[in-house]
C-alpha positions, 0 to 999 in steps of 0.5 A: 807377584804384584802387590795391591796392598802398599807396604812401606819399609826396607829394613832387614827385619821387615824385609824378612817378613815380606819375604816370608809372606811372598813365599807362603802366599800361594799356599792357600791351605796353609794356616798362618799365625801373625804375632807382634805388638799392637800397631805393628801392621798385622792386618796389612800383612794379612791383606798382603798375603791374600792379595799375593795369593792365586785368588786375590779377587776372592773375599778378604774378611776380618773380625776382631775376636776381642770385640764381641762376647762369646755367643755373638762371636760364635754366631758371627763366625759360623752363622746361625739357623732360623730360631737359634735365639731370640731375633734369629728370624732367618738363617744367616751365614757366618764369616767363614762361609762368606770368606769361602774361597778367600781369606778370613783374618781372626785378629786378637785370637787370644781373646776367644773363650776356651769353649769357642776355641774347641769349635775353632779347632775343628774349623781350622783342622777340617774346614767344616763346622755347624751353624749355631743350632744347626744340624748339617755341617758346612764345608768351606775352602777358606784360608785362615790367618790368625793374629795375636799381640800377646805370646800364645805360648804364655797363654797356653801355659796359663790355661787361657788358650788351648794347646792343640789350637795353638799348634794348629794355628802355628803351622806358619808363624810370622813375627812382626818386628816393632817399629823401634827395631826397623831403623829408618823405616819410621822415616819412610812411613812418616813421609808416606803418611804426610803425603796421604794426609796432604791428599786426604785433607788438601794440605801442603805440608812439605815434610819433616824438619831435621830435628823432627826426623832425628826425634822419630828415629830415636823415639821408641814408639811403644804404640808402633805404626799406629802411634806414629800415624796418629801423632803425625795426623794431629801434627799436620792438622793442628800444629804445623804449616809447611813443615812438621817440627819436633815441637809439633809432635805431642807425645807422652813422655816426649823428653823421657829417657825411657822412650828415647834411644840414646843418651842425649835429648833430641836437639832442635835446629837454631834458632829454636833450641830446647836446652832443658830436658824436663820442659813441658810441651807448653814451656817448650813452645814458649821457649821456642817462640821467645827464642825466635822473637829474640833472633828476629829482634821482635819482628813477628813476620821474621820469627814466623819464618824462622819457626816455619809457621804462618804469621797468623798462627804465631800471633795466636800462639803468642796470645795464648801463651802471653808472649809479647812481640818484644819479649826476650828470652 
């Protein structure tokens, strides 16, 4: 089937996710549970399943179940009748109704209250429910995809999630792998994001240096794809010019072994070599600029070329860091 949602990645772990999604997409009555760490792309897969279904032009409606208090969430999901509460001046359909014929995506399903889970159970099992303060049942034909970034089995054991709802949602489960288990997918994603940022912000970033690509492969990305995207967006907008280098990637614990896969810290291409494992980001910048100036014999234009930034930006950073054009490291 054609995919209107763009998915990036060729690793075996991610290929398994795509293969399962394609197999179940046509089964409209199948309830799906997506699990995985925050930022692994659960909404992207939910949209992909919807777009590969036999009714891709029907509504796709998503809601973050952890973003609203219980009473408001119930009204959002199931709708309410006129006079159901103060301010309810008209009847309002809920998201289950608005998604009729299409898909409703219930993100962070683990954050729903036990009381609301009872009502969700009926909606999931029978595709029937009552609006808040309603008498008549509403019947819908809506595909339900739920997502969680915490293990629901543990939530069930702790009494925070209903066991019957868990088994009803877990008809078909897809576990999304974290980015650190997807190998070179992070490089494909990075190239994709840079192209997108070039288009969105009218930039001309060529890509990643070898040092940056090496770092991306060995950093564990605790925030997964979302963290990678945000890191690169900041790099192309604030730090880099033509190339994104390792020194442009401002990440917590950048040199911490707990976030790097492998024994040694990532190296930076000559002439900018990071020789200390515990340098602050400012120290790293200062060392890189000083090293480049040394190799360029104090020539700012040549140092800027070695650092792959423009001369004006180098002058600004030198002034900010208190570096003289004739400083030697």
